[in-house]
C-alpha positions as a LaTeX table, in Angstrom:
\begin{tabular}{lrrr}
\hline
Residue & $x$ (\AA) & $y$ (\AA) & $z$ (\AA) \\
\hline
Met1 & $-0.20$ & 0.28 & $-0.18$ \\
Lys2 & 1.28 & 3.46 & $-1.01$ \\
Ala3 & 1.30 & 6.40 & 1.45 \\
Leu4 & 0.75 & 10.06 & 0.55 \\
Thr5 & 2.57 & 12.96 & 2.55 \\
Val6 & 0.19 & 15.92 & 3.29 \\
His7 & 0.82 & 19.24 & 5.28 \\
Gln8 & $-1.44$ & 19.60 & 8.30 \\
Pro9 & $-3.84$ & 21.09 & 8.50 \\
Trp10 & $-4.68$ & 19.79 & 5.18 \\
Ala11 & $-4.14$ & 16.07 & 6.09 \\
Asp12 & $-6.91$ & 16.35 & 9.05 \\
Ala13 & $-9.30$ & 18.20 & 6.27 \\
Ile14 & $-9.28$ & 15.21 & 4.47 \\
Ala15 & $-9.38$ & 12.69 & 7.65 \\
Tyr16 & $-11.79$ & 14.98 & 9.62 \\
Gly17 & $-13.26$ & 17.70 & 7.46 \\
Gly18 & $-14.67$ & 16.41 & 3.93 \\
Lys19 & $-11.75$ & 17.29 & 2.31 \\
Arg20 & $-12.12$ & 14.70 & $-0.64$ \\
Ile21 & $-9.80$ & 16.72 & $-3.43$ \\
Glu22 & $-6.23$ & 16.61 & $-2.72$ \\
Asn23 & $-4.16$ & 19.44 & $-5.19$ \\
Arg24 & $-0.80$ & 18.06 & $-6.86$ \\
Ser25 & 1.50 & 19.23 & $-9.60$ \\
Trp26 & 1.34 & 15.86 & $-11.02$ \\
Thr27 & $-0.35$ & 12.74 & $-11.88$ \\
Pro28 & $-0.60$ & 9.83 & $-9.64$ \\
Pro29 & 0.55 & 6.77 & $-11.20$ \\
Ala30 & $-1.67$ & 5.04 & $-13.01$ \\
Ala31 & $-1.67$ & 2.15 & $-11.11$ \\
Ala32 & $-2.59$ & 3.75 & $-8.26$ \\
Val33 & $-5.80$ & 5.30 & $-9.13$ \\
Gly34 & $-8.50$ & 2.93 & $-7.65$ \\
Ser35 & $-6.41$ & 1.18 & $-4.75$ \\
Thr36 & $-6.46$ & 2.59 & $-1.19$ \\
Ile37 & $-3.72$ & 4.68 & $-0.06$ \\
Leu38 & $-2.24$ & 6.04 & 3.58 \\
Ile39 & $-3.00$ & 9.53 & 4.24 \\
His40 & 0.52 & 10.82 & 5.90 \\
Ala41 & $-0.06$ & 14.12 & 8.05 \\
Gly42 & 3.61 & 15.65 & 7.59 \\
Lys43 & 5.11 & 17.71 & 10.21 \\
Thr44 & 4.87 & 20.81 & 8.54 \\
Phe45 & 1.97 & 23.41 & 8.87 \\
Asp46 & 0.80 & 25.24 & 6.36 \\
Pro47 & $-0.50$ & 28.99 & 7.73 \\
Thr48 & $-2.23$ & 29.55 & 4.66 \\
Ala49 & $-4.79$ & 26.77 & 5.25 \\
Arg50 & $-6.73$ & 29.32 & 7.43 \\
Phe51 & $-7.89$ & 31.26 & 4.44 \\
Val52 & $-9.29$ & 28.08 & 3.02 \\
Ile53 & $-10.57$ & 26.19 & 6.21 \\
Thr54 & $-12.83$ & 28.90 & 7.48 \\
Asp55 & $-14.31$ & 26.55 & 10.13 \\
Trp56 & $-11.65$ & 27.84 & 12.46 \\
Lys57 & $-13.13$ & 25.89 & 15.57 \\
Ala58 & $-13.51$ & 22.37 & 13.84 \\
Leu59 & $-9.80$ & 23.24 & 12.71 \\
Asp60 & $-8.83$ & 23.84 & 16.39 \\
Asn61 & $-10.17$ & 20.67 & 17.51 \\
Trp62 & $-8.91$ & 18.91 & 14.89 \\
Pro63 & $-6.17$ & 16.52 & 16.51 \\
Asp64 & $-3.15$ & 17.89 & 14.37 \\
Ala65 & $-1.30$ & 14.60 & 14.68 \\
Arg66 & 2.32 & 14.89 & 12.80 \\
Gly67 & 4.68 & 12.86 & 11.36 \\
Ala68 & 1.97 & 10.02 & 11.62 \\
Ile69 & $-0.23$ & 8.06 & 9.18 \\
Ile70 & $-3.52$ & 9.21 & 10.25 \\
Ala71 & $-5.95$ & 7.75 & 7.65 \\
Thr72 & $-6.56$ & 5.59 & 4.49 \\
Ala73 & $-8.44$ & 6.81 & 0.99 \\
Val74 & $-9.56$ & 5.32 & $-2.16$ \\
Leu75 & $-7.37$ & 7.39 & $-4.47$ \\
Ala76 & $-10.84$ & 7.16 & $-7.17$ \\
Gly77 & $-9.35$ & 8.97 & $-9.83$ \\
His78 & $-7.65$ & 12.65 & $-10.75$ \\
His79 & $-8.22$ & 15.49 & $-13.41$ \\
Arg80 & $-6.71$ & 19.21 & $-14.43$ \\
Ala81 & $-7.55$ & 21.85 & $-12.30$ \\
Asp82 & $-10.20$ & 23.69 & $-14.16$ \\
Gly83 & $-11.51$ & 26.06 & $-11.53$ \\
Cys84 & $-13.82$ & 22.88 & $-10.06$ \\
Cys85 & $-13.98$ & 21.29 & $-6.61$ \\
Ala86 & $-14.42$ & 24.41 & $-4.31$ \\
Pro87 & $-13.23$ & 25.38 & $-1.78$ \\
Trp88 & $-10.61$ & 22.30 & $-1.57$ \\
Gly89 & $-9.35$ & 22.94 & $-5.16$ \\
Asp90 & $-6.63$ & 24.60 & $-5.78$ \\
Ala91 & $-6.95$ & 26.28 & $-9.60$ \\
Arg92 & $-3.33$ & 24.94 & $-10.74$ \\
Gly93 & $-2.16$ & 21.49 & $-11.16$ \\
His94 & $-4.35$ & 18.19 & $-10.74$ \\
His95 & $-6.82$ & 17.34 & $-8.36$ \\
Trp96 & $-6.67$ & 13.48 & $-6.85$ \\
Gln97 & $-10.14$ & 12.89 & $-6.01$ \\
Leu98 & $-10.56$ & 10.84 & $-2.92$ \\
Thr99 & $-13.47$ & 8.56 & $-1.50$ \\
Asp100 & $-14.06$ & 6.24 & 1.55 \\
Val101 & $-11.69$ & 8.48 & 3.85 \\
Gln102 & $-11.41$ & 6.27 & 6.94 \\
Pro103 & $-9.78$ & 7.92 & 9.68 \\
Leu104 & $-7.49$ & 5.82 & 12.24 \\
Thr105 & $-8.15$ & 5.11 & 15.93 \\
Glu106 & $-4.63$ & 6.02 & 16.37 \\
Pro107 & $-2.55$ & 8.03 & 14.49 \\
Val108 & 0.61 & 5.64 & 13.45 \\
Pro109 & 4.50 & 7.52 & 13.81 \\
Cys110 & 6.56 & 6.99 & 10.63 \\
Arg111 & 8.77 & 9.41 & 8.74 \\
Gly112 & 6.83 & 10.20 & 5.57 \\
Ala113 & 8.38 & 10.83 & 1.86 \\
Gln114 & 7.73 & 13.22 & $-1.18$ \\
Arg115 & 5.56 & 11.86 & $-3.73$ \\
Leu116 & 3.46 & 8.58 & $-3.40$ \\
Trp117 & 6.22 & 6.55 & $-1.00$ \\
Thr118 & 5.64 & 2.48 & 0.60 \\
Pro119 & 5.91 & 2.55 & 4.36 \\
Gly120 & 7.50 & $-0.13$ & 6.40 \\
Val121 & 6.14 & $-3.35$ & 6.81 \\
Ala122 & 5.28 & $-2.88$ & 10.50 \\
Val123 & 2.65 & 0.70 & 9.18 \\
Gln124 & 0.79 & $-1.76$ & 6.83 \\
Ala125 & $-1.37$ & $-3.09$ & 9.80 \\
Ile126 & $-3.36$ & $-0.12$ & 10.89 \\
Arg127 & $-6.80$ & $-0.67$ & 11.65 \\
Thr128 & $-9.44$ & 2.15 & 10.70 \\
Ala129 & $-12.10$ & 3.82 & 13.27 \\
\hline
\end{tabular}
């Protein structure tokens, strides 16, 4: 199973806030489309998120785990950005469509990586809520 590292609070928005589009500058590998991926919360926090995530109370109540797998999702498809997918979709790049998002019962700490990456065997045995 592949993992995708996402900066916070975007990772929490995927796991807990209904964000079903992930913005990337590249298309996912064809083999990944239709498969379950792990959502890894990176250690970096994006302060510009407060301009998109306007429900600050919800944002403040999300767990904000960092450096850990926090959810699974099915990478259902992708398309070029064309002004669609508001409010989550960036106007540039590619929109990865996520479905069947399942937060984990507990974050699984591990190092992240760029692009899609394969976590160690111990991480593969995660449980969803």
